[in-house]
C-alpha positions in Angstrom: -87.7 107.1 40.9 -88.0 106.0 37.2 -91.4 105.5 35.6 -90.8 101.8 35.2 -90.1 101.4 38.9 -93.2 103.3 39.9 -95.2 101.2 37.5 -93.7 98.0 39.0 -94.6 99.1 42.5 -98.2 99.8 41.5 -98.4 96.4 39.8 -97.1 94.7 42.9 -99.9 96.4 45.0 -102.5 95.2 42.4 -101.2 91.7 42.6 -100.9 91.3 46.3 -104.7 91.0 46.9 -107.1 88.9 44.8 -109.6 91.0 42.8 -112.6 89.4 44.5 -111.2 90.0 48.0 -110.1 93.6 47.8 -111.9 95.9 50.1 -113.6 93.0 51.9 -112.9 92.8 55.7 -114.3 90.8 58.6 -116.1 92.4 61.5 -112.9 93.1 63.4 -111.4 94.9 60.4 -108.9 92.1 59.7 -108.4 90.7 56.3 -110.7 87.9 55.1 -109.4 84.3 55.5 -109.0 83.9 51.7 -106.4 86.7 51.8 -104.6 85.5 54.9 -104.0 82.1 53.4 -102.2 83.4 50.3 -98.4 83.4 50.2 -98.0 87.1 49.3 -94.1 87.0 49.3 -94.1 84.1 46.8 -96.6 85.9 44.5 -94.6 89.1 44.7 -91.5 87.2 43.7 -93.3 85.7 40.7 -94.6 89.1 39.7 -91.2 90.7 39.9 -89.6 87.9 37.9 -92.2 87.9 35.2 -92.3 91.6 34.7 -88.6 92.0 34.7 -88.4 89.4 32.0 -91.3 90.6 29.8 -91.0 94.4 30.3 -88.3 96.3 28.4 -88.8 99.5 30.4 -89.6 101.2 27.2 -92.9 99.8 26.0 -95.5 99.6 28.7 -99.1 100.1 27.9 -102.7 98.8 28.5 -102.7 96.8 31.8 -105.9 95.0 32.8 -105.6 94.3 36.5 -108.7 92.1 36.5 -106.6 89.3 34.9 -103.6 89.5 37.3 -104.3 86.4 39.3 -102.2 83.5 40.4 -103.4 81.2 37.6 -102.5 83.8 35.0 -99.1 84.3 36.4 -98.4 80.5 36.4 -99.7 80.4 32.8 -97.4 83.3 31.8 -94.5 81.4 33.2 -95.2 78.5 30.8 -95.0 80.8 27.8 -91.3 80.3 27.3 -88.9 79.5 24.6 -89.1 75.9 23.5 -92.8 75.5 24.5 -95.7 75.2 22.1 -97.3 78.6 21.4 -101.0 78.7 22.3 -103.3 77.7 19.4 -106.3 79.9 18.4 -108.8 80.4 15.6 -109.7 83.9 14.5 -110.7 85.9 11.4 -108.4 88.4 9.7 -109.5 91.8 8.5 -110.5 90.3 5.2 -112.9 87.8 6.9 -110.6 84.8 6.3 -110.4 82.2 9.1 -107.0 81.6 10.6 -106.2 78.5 12.5 -102.8 79.4 14.1 -101.4 75.9 14.2 -102.4 75.2 10.6 -101.2 78.6 9.5 -97.8 77.4 8.2 -97.3 80.1 5.6 -94.3 79.8 3.2 -92.0 81.4 5.8 -89.8 79.7 8.4 -91.0 81.8 11.2 -94.2 83.6 12.1 -94.2 86.6 14.4 -97.2 87.2 16.6 -97.5 90.9 17.4 -100.0 92.1 20.0 -100.5 95.9 19.6 -102.8 98.8 19.6 -102.9 101.7 17.1 -103.8 103.9 20.0 -100.7 103.0 22.0 -97.7 105.3 21.7 -95.3 102.5 22.7 -96.8 100.3 20.1 -96.6 102.9 17.4 -92.9 103.5 18.3 -92.1 99.8 17.9 -94.1 99.4 14.7 -92.3 102.5 13.2 -89.1 100.6 13.6 -90.3 97.0 13.0 -92.1 97.6 9.7 -89.2 99.2 7.8 -86.9 96.6 9.1 -89.3 93.9 8.0 -89.6 95.3 4.5 -85.8 95.3 4.2 -85.4 91.6 4.9 -83.9 90.0 1.8 -85.2 86.5 2.4 -88.9 86.9 1.9 -89.5 83.3 3.1 -88.0 84.1 6.5 -90.7 85.8 8.5 -94.5 86.3 8.3 -96.1 88.8 10.7 -99.5 88.3 12.2 -100.5 91.6 13.8 -103.2 91.2 16.4 -104.9 94.4 17.4 -106.5 94.9 20.8 -108.3 98.1 19.7 -112.0 98.0 20.6 -113.5 101.4 21.2 -115.1 103.8 18.7 -112.0 106.0 18.8 -109.5 103.1 18.6 -110.9 101.2 15.7 -110.7 104.0 13.1 -107.1 104.5 14.2 -106.4 100.8 13.7 -108.1 100.9 10.3 -105.9 103.8 9.2 -102.7 102.3 10.7 -103.1 98.9 9.2 -103.5 100.4 5.7 -99.9 101.6 6.1 -98.8 98.0 6.9 -100.0 96.0 3.9 -97.3 93.4 4.1 -98.6 92.1 7.5 -101.7 90.0 8.1 -104.1 91.7 10.5 -106.5 90.5 13.2 -108.6 92.6 15.6 -109.7 90.6 18.6 -113.1 91.0 20.1 -112.9 92.2 23.7 -109.7 94.1 23.4 -107.3 93.2 26.3 -109.9 90.7 27.5 -110.0 88.9 24.1 -109.5 85.1 24.0 -106.3 85.3 22.0 -104.9 87.9 24.4 -105.7 85.7 27.4 -104.3 82.6 25.6 -100.9 84.3 25.2 -101.1 85.9 28.7 -100.6 89.4 27.3 -100.8 92.0 30.0 -99.0 94.8 28.3 -98.6 95.9 24.7 -96.7 95.7 22.5 -95.8 92.0 22.9 -94.0 89.9 20.3 -93.8 86.1 20.2 -91.6 84.5 17.5 -92.8 81.0 16.6 -91.4 78.3 14.3 -93.9 77.9 11.5 -93.5 74.1 11.3 -93.4 73.1 14.9 -95.4 76.0 16.4 -92.8 76.2 19.2 -91.8 79.5 20.7 -88.4 80.6 19.4 -88.0 83.9 21.2 -89.9 86.6 23.1 -88.1 89.7 21.8 -88.8 93.1 23.2 -87.1 95.1 20.5 -86.4 94.9 16.8 -82.7 94.2 17.6 -83.6 91.2 19.8 -85.9 89.9 17.0 -83.2 90.3 14.4 -80.7 88.5 16.7 -83.1 85.6 17.3 -83.6 85.2 13.5 -79.8 85.1 13.0 -79.3 82.2 15.3 
């Protein structure tokens, strides 16, 4: 069995029971009423659909099971092409405030990249994405907003070192890591995650999983 299939099975198990109801039973050892009322098959179907759509099978990283609830799944399903991207306000690594909707830039598109400098899958993607980005002839085509989820004493120095090698991108490090507000707003459960947004309308143009898919989306 492949790694991605094993991971999918584990995620299904995590999703099947609500966080606040796991390991809670009634006196006769049956599941609590809050669990019995849930449509497990429906939720499993949602999970499979969402994960198959958002996971490439290559880049799978930090997963926070505490956020895997029905509300989050429904929200994730609304993060689709043609919909408005979530708005947020944050500060970049230079201390400048960024209002995402007002951040028009001079480029036609803005790419939101959620990543971690301590994530091998993220590093693999960035190693391909950044050289490709630098080779784009039209410098008014794409602006990259790299949002780091690094938060520990070991992760932050790695992020500081990594972003120094990516000077053409604008960088944000969210507070709270995978529990950060920006991460929750975009329903990011795995990293890396890319969201391509039209700079003028703030509508989602594509949810590419690879550099190739990103390039194809820009060529349309």
